[in-house]
N, C-alpha and C positions, 0 to 999 in steps of 0.2 A: 625124466621121471614120469611125466604125464603122457609119454608117447605110447606106452603099452595099453592095450585095450582094457577097459575097466570091467567088461562083462565076462572076462575069462575066469570064472570061478570054479568050473568043473571041467574035467577032460571031455566028457560027452556033451554034445550040444543038444539041447532040448528042441523038439519040434516047435515050429513057430506057432502052430495051432493044433489043438487036439482034434480028434475026429468029431467029438461032440460039438466043439466050437465051430468047426467047418460046417457041420450039418445045420446048426442053428443059424449061421450066417447065410447059408444057401436058402433056407426057408424064409428068412427075414428079407432077403433080396427078392425072392419070388413074390412074397406078399406085397412088398413095396411096389414092385412092377405092376402087379394086378391093380393095386389101388390107383396108381397113376393112370393106367389105361381106363379104369372106370371113370375117374374124374374127367379125363379127356373126352370120353364118350358123352358124359353129362354136359360138359361145356359146349361140345359141338352141337348137341341136340338143342341146347338153349339158344345158340346163335342162329340156328336155321328156323 
């Protein structure tokens, strides 16, 4: 009984992420990358 997949509610499968979610995730990743680079530069400057 529990062998069938539980998530099979509709015939069509929804996209894993909407375009808006993808855009937000991409911008978020880019901002996080820039933040880490900036903090690395600050810590490197402080060490020298």
